[in-house]
C-alpha positions in Angstrom: -98.6 104.5 101.7 -96.2 107.0 103.3 -93.0 105.6 104.7 -93.3 107.4 107.9 -96.9 106.8 109.0 -98.1 103.9 106.9 -101.3 105.7 106.2 -102.6 105.5 102.7 -102.5 109.0 101.1 -103.5 110.4 97.7 -101.9 108.6 94.8 -98.5 110.1 93.9 -98.1 110.5 90.2 -94.7 112.2 90.3 -91.5 110.6 89.1 -87.8 111.4 89.4 -87.9 113.0 86.0 -90.4 115.6 87.2 -87.9 116.9 89.8 -84.6 116.6 87.9 -82.8 118.0 84.9 -79.8 116.8 82.9 -77.0 119.4 82.7 -73.5 119.3 81.2 -72.1 118.7 84.8 -74.5 115.9 85.7 -78.0 115.7 87.1 -79.7 118.6 89.0 -82.4 117.4 91.5 -84.9 119.7 93.3 -85.2 118.8 96.9 -87.3 119.7 99.9 -85.3 119.0 103.0 -86.7 118.2 106.4 -83.9 118.8 109.1 -84.0 117.3 112.6 -85.8 114.2 111.5 -85.6 110.9 113.4 -84.3 109.2 110.2 -82.2 110.2 107.2 -83.1 109.4 103.6 -85.7 110.0 100.9 -89.3 110.2 101.8 -91.2 110.5 98.6 -92.2 113.5 96.5 -93.8 116.8 97.4 -96.3 117.2 94.5 -97.2 120.8 95.4 -93.6 122.0 95.5 -92.5 119.6 92.7 -89.5 118.3 94.8 -88.0 115.1 96.2 -88.4 115.1 100.0 -85.2 114.2 101.8 -85.1 113.9 105.6 -81.9 114.5 107.6 -81.1 114.1 111.3 -78.8 117.1 111.4 -80.1 120.6 112.4 -79.9 123.4 110.0 -76.9 125.0 111.7 -73.5 125.8 110.3 -74.2 123.9 107.1 -74.6 120.6 108.9 -77.9 119.7 107.2 -76.5 120.6 103.8 -73.5 118.3 104.3 -75.8 115.5 105.4 -78.0 116.1 102.3 -74.9 115.8 100.1 -73.9 112.6 102.0 -77.4 111.0 101.7 -77.6 111.7 97.9 -74.0 110.5 97.4 -74.7 107.4 99.4 -77.7 106.7 97.2 -75.9 107.2 93.9 -72.2 106.5 94.6 -71.5 109.8 93.0 -70.4 113.2 94.3 -73.4 115.5 95.2 -73.2 119.2 96.0 -75.9 121.6 97.1 -75.7 124.3 94.4 -78.7 126.5 95.5 -80.8 126.9 98.6 -78.1 126.7 101.2 -80.2 128.5 103.8 -83.6 127.3 102.6 -85.4 123.9 102.9 -85.9 124.1 99.1 -82.5 123.1 97.6 -81.0 122.0 94.3 -78.3 119.4 94.4 -76.0 118.6 91.5 -75.0 115.0 91.2 -71.7 115.1 89.3 -71.0 112.7 86.4 -73.1 111.0 83.8 -76.7 112.2 84.2 -78.2 109.0 82.9 -76.2 106.9 85.4 -77.1 109.3 88.2 -80.8 109.1 87.3 -80.8 105.3 87.2 -79.0 105.0 90.5 -81.1 107.6 92.3 -84.3 106.0 90.9 -83.2 102.6 92.0 -82.6 103.9 95.5 -86.1 105.4 95.9 
């Protein structure tokens, strides 16, 4: 079931490991961001784009949505998160700084 509409959808077979990669700086996660949402937080996976969906309340103006994305991911992991690509696009890559295994476990636990 989807979080937003409680309507059963096709079975999602994606996992966090499908949308993330370990790097020397931490964990990079591919996101699809939906700005101006009624709620902020993760909303499952986009299997077609191979990205984690993150909804934010902020509009995509003056970097506000990017800052909220960083805050949402940081809040889920307790680690610093930075948008490293896609600043003007809904498709973004976020770097969660620190130990990649810890970041993966915390983010996975929050989903």
